C-alpha positions, 0 to 999 in steps of 0.5 A: 500500500502507498501509505498507512491507515489504521483499521483496515481489514486484513486481506489474504495475499497471493497465492490465495485460497480465499479472497479470490478475484476472478476477472472476466476478459471479454476480448481484451487486446494484448496491450490492454492485458498488459495495462490491466496487469500493470495496475491491477495484477496484485489483486487478480487471482484468475482470469476467465476468457468469457464464454467462447470469446477465445474461439475468435480472439486473435493472437490467443497464445501470445495473450495467454503468455502475458497472463502466464508471465504475470503468474495469473492462471486463465481458463476458458468460459464454461459456454465453450465447454458446453459448445464442445459437449453439445457437438460431441467433441469432449476429446477435442476440448481436452486437446485444446486445453493441452494445446494452449497450456491451460491448467484450469477448466470450467465445467458448466451446463448453463446453456445446455441440458446435461444429465448431472451424473454425466456432468460429474463424470466430465468433472472427474475426467478433467480433474485428472488433467487440470484444476476444475471449476464447476458452475452451478445455475442456469443462464435462463432467467425463467429457470429457478433452481430451488436452494436444496438443488443448488446445495446438492449439485455443489456438493456432488460436483465438489465430491467429483473433483471440482476445486471450487464451485461457481455460483452462476450470474452471467456477466450481467448479474441478473440470473442464477444467484440474482433476480432480473433486477440484479437483487441478490436472492438472499435466502438462496445464498444464506441456505447454500452457506449452511452446507457448503464452505464459503471458501469453496464457492466463487460467487459471480458478482459483476455489479457493485451492489452485489459485491458490497452485499457479499463482502458485508455478509462474508467479509473482505476475503469472499471469493468474487468473480465476473469482475470487469477489468476496470472494476478490480481496483474499485472492488479492492477498495470496497474489500478494504472499507475505503469506498462509501459503500463499506466505509463504516463497515469495518471501523472498530471491527479490525 
């Protein structure tokens, strides 16, 4: 930090197991990646190349090399995994992971209908190759999954070999964990936390109000994802009680 302030919450340091910030790269250029890492690299733990943007991104290997040089792992969006699965190309997907030197992968079923046992088989298979994040929740705003089903799926996917489970929200933050207004489904989140350890969950929370809500519920070191590149620094100030939204929250608590 550039100067000293009292009563600042203690943040975990990299390599972190909690307090993760996952950034969504929706098509940054190599130069934009370099600029983002220069100012925000210390606060970024992992990067997702959103949905299937990697399919059309130029200079992909060179871009991945920039992230790797900075010690920041990258994974391809779950929608790309689904695009391979729906075309019966799982082995081709595995080859892509190897070809591009990727050490993480996301398994999801937000856009396709996939038997859950089969999904867990994919997780188990990929976990022998890479570190797996699995996503729970649908991208369909009309599909409301009851809390017990979220818990059941999260636990079975962790048991299958997932490193962390992701709570679905999309890049817009208006499905899955959230109502179409962006409001958190509070009862759902609180019920999930009665059964699933919070350090095992990566909550997609692209909107500032959502980030604030999770930080107040769980603390500075909650795992948050789908963060826009230009929101990494603002998020870190929210985590530290240095933005109006959490300004009073940590005073006299640390």
